[in-house]
FIKOL-381896 format. One record per residue (C-alpha): residue number from 1; residue in three letters; x, y, z. Coordinates in Angstrom, 2 decimals. Layout:
FIKOL-381896
<site><i>NUM</i><aa>ALA</aa><xx>X</xx><yy>Y</yy><zz>Z</zz></site>
...
END
This chain:
FIKOL-381896
<site><i>1</i><aa>UNK</aa><xx>0.00</xx><yy>0.00</yy><zz>0.00</zz></site>
<site><i>2</i><aa>UNK</aa><xx>2.87</xx><yy>2.37</yy><zz>0.64</zz></site>
<site><i>3</i><aa>UNK</aa><xx>4.03</xx><yy>2.15</yy><zz>-2.97</zz></site>
<site><i>4</i><aa>UNK</aa><xx>0.67</xx><yy>3.23</yy><zz>-4.39</zz></site>
<site><i>5</i><aa>UNK</aa><xx>0.38</xx><yy>6.20</yy><zz>-2.06</zz></site>
<site><i>6</i><aa>UNK</aa><xx>3.87</xx><yy>7.37</yy><zz>-2.96</zz></site>
<site><i>7</i><aa>UNK</aa><xx>3.39</xx><yy>6.86</yy><zz>-6.72</zz></site>
<site><i>8</i><aa>UNK</aa><xx>2.23</xx><yy>10.45</yy><zz>-7.20</zz></site>
<site><i>9</i><aa>UNK</aa><xx>4.14</xx><yy>12.50</yy><zz>-4.71</zz></site>
<site><i>10</i><aa>UNK</aa><xx>3.77</xx><yy>15.71</yy><zz>-6.77</zz></site>
<site><i>11</i><aa>UNK</aa><xx>0.26</xx><yy>15.92</yy><zz>-8.25</zz></site>
<site><i>12</i><aa>UNK</aa><xx>0.83</xx><yy>19.41</yy><zz>-9.73</zz></site>
<site><i>13</i><aa>UNK</aa><xx>4.03</xx><yy>18.25</yy><zz>-11.43</zz></site>
<site><i>14</i><aa>UNK</aa><xx>2.27</xx><yy>15.14</yy><zz>-12.73</zz></site>
<site><i>15</i><aa>UNK</aa><xx>-0.46</xx><yy>17.32</yy><zz>-14.24</zz></site>
<site><i>16</i><aa>UNK</aa><xx>2.15</xx><yy>19.51</yy><zz>-15.94</zz></site>
<site><i>17</i><aa>UNK</aa><xx>3.91</xx><yy>16.47</yy><zz>-17.37</zz></site>
<site><i>18</i><aa>UNK</aa><xx>0.57</xx><yy>15.05</yy><zz>-18.52</zz></site>
<site><i>19</i><aa>UNK</aa><xx>-0.32</xx><yy>18.29</yy><zz>-20.31</zz></site>
<site><i>20</i><aa>UNK</aa><xx>3.14</xx><yy>18.48</yy><zz>-21.87</zz></site>
<site><i>21</i><aa>UNK</aa><xx>2.82</xx><yy>14.89</yy><zz>-23.07</zz></site>
<site><i>22</i><aa>UNK</aa><xx>-0.56</xx><yy>15.62</yy><zz>-24.67</zz></site>
<site><i>23</i><aa>UNK</aa><xx>0.79</xx><yy>18.76</yy><zz>-26.28</zz></site>
<site><i>24</i><aa>UNK</aa><xx>3.80</xx><yy>16.96</yy><zz>-27.72</zz></site>
<site><i>25</i><aa>UNK</aa><xx>1.58</xx><yy>14.15</yy><zz>-29.02</zz></site>
<site><i>26</i><aa>UNK</aa><xx>-0.79</xx><yy>16.64</yy><zz>-30.65</zz></site>
<site><i>27</i><aa>UNK</aa><xx>2.12</xx><yy>18.55</yy><zz>-32.20</zz></site>
<site><i>28</i><aa>UNK</aa><xx>3.52</xx><yy>15.28</yy><zz>-33.58</zz></site>
<site><i>29</i><aa>UNK</aa><xx>0.19</xx><yy>14.41</yy><zz>-35.17</zz></site>
<site><i>30</i><aa>UNK</aa><xx>-0.10</xx><yy>17.89</yy><zz>-36.72</zz></site>
<site><i>31</i><aa>UNK</aa><xx>3.48</xx><yy>17.81</yy><zz>-38.06</zz></site>
<site><i>32</i><aa>UNK</aa><xx>2.92</xx><yy>14.34</yy><zz>-39.52</zz></site>
<site><i>33</i><aa>UNK</aa><xx>-0.30</xx><yy>15.47</yy><zz>-41.22</zz></site>
<site><i>34</i><aa>UNK</aa><xx>1.43</xx><yy>18.54</yy><zz>-42.69</zz></site>
<site><i>35</i><aa>UNK</aa><xx>4.34</xx><yy>16.45</yy><zz>-43.99</zz></site>
<site><i>36</i><aa>UNK</aa><xx>2.01</xx><yy>13.87</yy><zz>-45.54</zz></site>
<site><i>37</i><aa>UNK</aa><xx>-0.03</xx><yy>16.62</yy><zz>-47.20</zz></site>
<site><i>38</i><aa>UNK</aa><xx>3.13</xx><yy>18.26</yy><zz>-48.57</zz></site>
<site><i>39</i><aa>UNK</aa><xx>4.42</xx><yy>14.96</yy><zz>-49.95</zz></site>
<site><i>40</i><aa>UNK</aa><xx>1.05</xx><yy>14.23</yy><zz>-51.55</zz></site>
<site><i>41</i><aa>UNK</aa><xx>0.92</xx><yy>17.69</yy><zz>-53.15</zz></site>
<site><i>42</i><aa>UNK</aa><xx>4.49</xx><yy>17.40</yy><zz>-54.44</zz></site>
<site><i>43</i><aa>UNK</aa><xx>3.83</xx><yy>14.00</yy><zz>-56.01</zz></site>
<site><i>44</i><aa>UNK</aa><xx>0.50</xx><yy>15.16</yy><zz>-57.42</zz></site>
<site><i>45</i><aa>UNK</aa><xx>2.09</xx><yy>18.20</yy><zz>-59.04</zz></site>
<site><i>46</i><aa>UNK</aa><xx>5.02</xx><yy>16.16</yy><zz>-60.34</zz></site>
<site><i>47</i><aa>UNK</aa><xx>2.65</xx><yy>13.64</yy><zz>-61.90</zz></site>
<site><i>48</i><aa>UNK</aa><xx>0.66</xx><yy>16.48</yy><zz>-63.46</zz></site>
<site><i>49</i><aa>UNK</aa><xx>3.79</xx><yy>18.08</yy><zz>-64.89</zz></site>
<site><i>50</i><aa>UNK</aa><xx>4.96</xx><yy>14.78</yy><zz>-66.35</zz></site>
<site><i>51</i><aa>UNK</aa><xx>1.58</xx><yy>14.25</yy><zz>-67.99</zz></site>
<site><i>52</i><aa>UNK</aa><xx>1.48</xx><yy>17.80</yy><zz>-69.39</zz></site>
<site><i>53</i><aa>UNK</aa><xx>4.92</xx><yy>17.61</yy><zz>-70.97</zz></site>
<site><i>54</i><aa>UNK</aa><xx>3.91</xx><yy>15.32</yy><zz>-73.80</zz></site>
<site><i>55</i><aa>UNK</aa><xx>0.46</xx><yy>16.08</yy><zz>-75.13</zz></site>
<site><i>56</i><aa>UNK</aa><xx>1.29</xx><yy>15.16</yy><zz>-78.73</zz></site>
<site><i>57</i><aa>UNK</aa><xx>3.91</xx><yy>13.00</yy><zz>-80.38</zz></site>
<site><i>58</i><aa>UNK</aa><xx>5.07</xx><yy>13.31</yy><zz>-83.95</zz></site>
<site><i>59</i><aa>UNK</aa><xx>7.77</xx><yy>11.03</yy><zz>-85.36</zz></site>
<site><i>60</i><aa>UNK</aa><xx>8.75</xx><yy>10.00</yy><zz>-81.86</zz></site>
<site><i>61</i><aa>UNK</aa><xx>9.22</xx><yy>13.58</yy><zz>-80.60</zz></site>
<site><i>62</i><aa>UNK</aa><xx>7.18</xx><yy>15.05</yy><zz>-77.80</zz></site>
<site><i>63</i><aa>UNK</aa><xx>5.28</xx><yy>18.34</yy><zz>-78.16</zz></site>
<site><i>64</i><aa>UNK</aa><xx>2.92</xx><yy>20.20</yy><zz>-75.84</zz></site>
<site><i>65</i><aa>UNK</aa><xx>0.92</xx><yy>22.00</yy><zz>-78.54</zz></site>
<site><i>66</i><aa>UNK</aa><xx>-0.62</xx><yy>21.15</yy><zz>-81.90</zz></site>
<site><i>67</i><aa>UNK</aa><xx>-2.32</xx><yy>23.73</yy><zz>-84.08</zz></site>
<site><i>68</i><aa>UNK</aa><xx>-4.02</xx><yy>23.60</yy><zz>-87.45</zz></site>
<site><i>69</i><aa>UNK</aa><xx>-2.15</xx><yy>25.96</yy><zz>-89.78</zz></site>
<site><i>70</i><aa>UNK</aa><xx>-3.13</xx><yy>24.63</yy><zz>-93.19</zz></site>
<site><i>71</i><aa>UNK</aa><xx>-0.79</xx><yy>23.93</yy><zz>-96.09</zz></site>
<site><i>72</i><aa>UNK</aa><xx>0.20</xx><yy>27.61</yy><zz>-96.50</zz></site>
<site><i>73</i><aa>UNK</aa><xx>0.20</xx><yy>28.63</yy><zz>-92.83</zz></site>
<site><i>74</i><aa>UNK</aa><xx>3.26</xx><yy>29.71</yy><zz>-90.83</zz></site>
<site><i>75</i><aa>UNK</aa><xx>4.66</xx><yy>27.22</yy><zz>-88.32</zz></site>
<site><i>76</i><aa>UNK</aa><xx>7.29</xx><yy>28.11</yy><zz>-85.72</zz></site>
<site><i>77</i><aa>UNK</aa><xx>7.62</xx><yy>24.43</yy><zz>-84.79</zz></site>
<site><i>78</i><aa>UNK</aa><xx>7.43</xx><yy>21.30</yy><zz>-86.93</zz></site>
<site><i>79</i><aa>UNK</aa><xx>4.81</xx><yy>20.84</yy><zz>-89.66</zz></site>
<site><i>80</i><aa>UNK</aa><xx>3.42</xx><yy>17.40</yy><zz>-90.32</zz></site>
<site><i>81</i><aa>UNK</aa><xx>4.01</xx><yy>15.65</yy><zz>-93.63</zz></site>
<site><i>82</i><aa>UNK</aa><xx>0.70</xx><yy>16.87</yy><zz>-95.03</zz></site>
<site><i>83</i><aa>UNK</aa><xx>1.48</xx><yy>20.46</yy><zz>-94.02</zz></site>
<site><i>84</i><aa>UNK</aa><xx>-1.72</xx><yy>20.92</yy><zz>-92.05</zz></site>
<site><i>85</i><aa>UNK</aa><xx>-0.66</xx><yy>20.79</yy><zz>-88.40</zz></site>
<site><i>86</i><aa>UNK</aa><xx>2.13</xx><yy>22.51</yy><zz>-86.50</zz></site>
<site><i>87</i><aa>UNK</aa><xx>3.67</xx><yy>20.84</yy><zz>-83.44</zz></site>
<site><i>88</i><aa>UNK</aa><xx>5.54</xx><yy>23.03</yy><zz>-80.94</zz></site>
<site><i>89</i><aa>UNK</aa><xx>6.40</xx><yy>23.44</yy><zz>-77.25</zz></site>
END
């Protein structure tokens, strides 16, 4: 019986330690959630960038844009073999 009565010899100090423990646990959960959200956003944006880089392929090359310019139209990129479409970045 003596051990159980001496287990908490400083109730005020025990309360402070309990509150500090809860605060540290809460902070750890918040930091973990923020890190997971940041990692998810980074991977989501990276996947989106990778998908946006190659919208069109022409003769094995990757282009982000394709426009109809017609056989006589100006093309600052690469015209297809029929001279109708222009591929460019």
